[in-house]
C-alpha positions as CSV (number, residue, x, y, z in Angstrom):
1,M,81.0,81.4,109.8
2,R,77.3,81.6,108.9
3,K,76.1,80.2,105.6
4,E,74.4,83.6,104.8
5,D,77.8,85.2,104.9
6,C,79.3,82.8,102.3
7,F,78.9,81.8,98.7
8,Y,78.8,78.3,97.3
9,L,82.1,77.5,95.6
10,G,81.4,73.8,94.7
11,K,81.6,70.4,96.3
12,I,84.1,67.7,97.1
13,A,83.5,65.4,94.2
14,K,86.1,62.6,94.3
15,K,89.1,61.2,96.0
16,F,92.3,61.8,94.1
17,S,94.9,59.7,95.9
18,F,95.1,57.2,98.7
19,K,96.9,59.9,100.8
20,G,93.7,61.9,101.4
21,E,93.8,64.3,98.4
22,V,90.4,65.2,96.9
23,L,89.0,66.9,93.9
24,I,86.6,69.8,94.5
25,Y,84.2,70.6,91.6
26,L,84.3,74.4,91.2
27,D,81.0,75.9,90.2
28,T,82.5,79.0,88.6
29,D,83.3,80.4,85.2
30,E,86.8,81.4,86.5
31,P,88.4,78.4,88.4
32,E,91.8,80.0,88.2
33,L,90.7,82.6,90.7
34,Y,90.5,79.9,93.4
35,E,93.8,78.1,92.8
36,N,95.9,79.5,95.7
37,M,93.5,79.6,98.6
38,E,94.7,79.1,102.2
39,S,91.4,77.7,103.4
40,V,87.7,76.9,102.6
41,F,84.6,76.2,104.6
42,V,83.3,72.7,104.3
43,E,79.7,72.0,105.2
44,C,79.7,69.2,107.8
45,G,76.1,68.5,109.0
46,N,74.6,72.0,109.5
47,N,77.9,73.7,110.3
48,L,80.6,75.3,108.1
49,V,84.0,74.0,109.3
50,P,87.3,75.6,108.2
51,F,89.6,73.3,106.3
52,F,93.2,74.6,105.7
53,I,94.8,73.8,102.4
54,E,98.4,72.4,102.3
55,N,98.5,72.6,98.5
56,S,96.2,72.8,95.5
57,S,96.2,72.9,91.7
58,L,93.7,73.1,88.9
59,H,92.8,69.7,87.4
60,K,90.9,69.3,84.1
61,N,89.5,72.8,84.1
62,D,86.6,72.6,86.6
63,F,88.3,70.7,89.4
64,L,90.7,71.8,92.1
65,R,93.0,69.1,93.4
66,V,93.4,69.7,97.1
67,R,95.5,68.4,99.9
68,F,94.0,69.5,103.2
69,E,96.1,69.8,106.4
70,D,95.6,66.7,108.7
71,M,93.8,64.7,106.0
72,N,96.2,61.8,105.2
73,S,94.1,58.8,104.2
74,E,91.3,57.6,102.1
75,E,89.1,57.3,105.2
76,D,89.7,61.0,106.0
77,A,88.7,61.9,102.4
78,D,85.6,59.6,102.6
79,A,84.4,61.6,105.6
80,V,84.0,64.8,103.5
81,M,83.0,63.2,100.2
82,G,80.1,65.0,98.6
83,N,80.2,67.9,101.0
84,A,79.6,71.5,99.8
85,V,82.5,74.0,99.9
86,Y,82.0,77.7,100.7
87,L,84.0,80.9,100.9
88,P,83.2,84.2,102.6
89,L,81.3,86.7,100.4
90,T,84.2,89.1,100.9
91,M,86.3,86.9,98.6
92,L,84.0,87.3,95.6
93,P,85.6,89.5,92.9
94,K,83.8,92.8,92.6
95,L,81.6,93.1,89.5
96,S,80.8,96.3,87.6
97,G,78.5,97.4,84.8
98,N,75.7,95.1,84.1
99,K,77.3,92.0,85.6
100,F,76.0,91.0,89.0
101,Y,75.8,88.2,91.5
102,F,72.4,86.8,92.1
103,H,72.6,87.5,95.9
104,E,73.6,91.1,95.2
105,V,70.3,92.2,93.6
106,I,67.9,90.7,96.2
107,G,65.9,93.7,97.5
108,F,66.5,95.8,94.3
109,E,63.6,97.4,92.5
110,V,62.9,96.3,89.0
111,E,62.1,99.4,86.8
112,D,60.8,98.9,83.3
113,K,61.4,101.7,80.7
114,R,57.7,101.7,79.7
115,L,55.9,100.9,83.0
116,G,58.2,102.3,85.6
117,V,58.7,100.4,88.9
118,V,57.4,96.8,88.6
119,G,58.3,95.5,92.0
120,V,61.1,94.3,94.3
121,I,63.3,91.3,93.6
122,Q,62.5,88.7,96.3
123,S,64.7,85.9,95.0
124,I,66.2,84.4,91.9
125,N,65.0,81.1,90.5
126,D,67.9,79.4,88.7
127,S,66.5,75.9,88.7
128,S,65.1,76.2,85.2
129,A,67.0,76.6,81.9
130,Q,66.4,80.4,82.1
131,P,67.1,82.0,85.4
132,L,64.1,84.2,86.6
133,F,63.8,87.3,88.8
134,E,61.0,86.6,91.3
135,V,59.5,90.0,91.8
136,L,56.8,91.0,94.2
137,Q,54.4,93.8,93.4
138,G,52.0,94.0,96.3
139,D,50.7,90.4,96.7
140,T,51.4,89.5,93.1
141,E,54.5,87.5,92.2
142,I,55.9,88.3,88.8
143,L,58.5,86.1,87.1
144,I,60.9,88.0,84.8
145,P,63.4,86.1,82.6
146,M,67.0,87.3,83.2
147,I,67.8,87.8,79.5
148,D,70.8,90.1,78.7
149,H,69.0,92.2,76.1
150,F,66.1,92.9,78.5
151,L,68.7,94.3,81.0
152,V,69.4,98.0,80.6
153,E,71.4,98.9,83.7
154,I,72.3,97.6,87.2
155,D,72.1,100.7,89.3
156,R,73.8,99.7,92.5
157,K,73.8,103.2,94.0
158,N,69.9,103.4,93.9
159,K,69.3,99.6,94.2
160,K,67.5,99.3,90.9
161,V,67.6,96.9,88.0
162,K,66.5,98.8,84.9
163,M,65.0,96.7,82.2
164,D,63.3,97.1,78.8
165,L,60.7,94.3,79.0
166,P,58.6,93.2,76.1
167,E,55.0,94.5,76.0
168,G,52.6,92.2,77.7
169,L,55.1,90.4,80.0
170,I,54.2,92.3,83.1
171,E,50.6,92.9,82.1
172,M,49.8,89.1,82.0
173,Y,50.4,89.0,85.8
174,L,48.3,91.9,86.7
């Protein structure tokens, strides 16, 4: 499995018992969706390795307590501690309306109600307090805050993100 075909679910955060159980921190708003999985991909070095789950249960809201097959000791658990956990993109629940996954809108055009097509989304910067669309118009990079009331429509069919941006936001880049 290639990393590009997967989404980040979380990371193995702590050991839970001396019998190899671990707690996976789930980086999601809906941890209950991931309670009964059969397997996950664990990043080991530069590879994604399938790990099969014997049993799992939610633990303190954001954690999944997991017992992996063939992991029976603290030493086994230590070997994967801190590793990232991934699932195939096909396991993401489908979103509709104006809800979207960040990876889903890469390559979409941003269209402003007033100015028309602004550019194409190259990536999303979510390292700051406010996530930003990184939009390319020719050679110019434009950063657009991903604020709900700027967002008019996610048009998946035509690959467009329609927005109502405040006057001056785009102009300051041009």
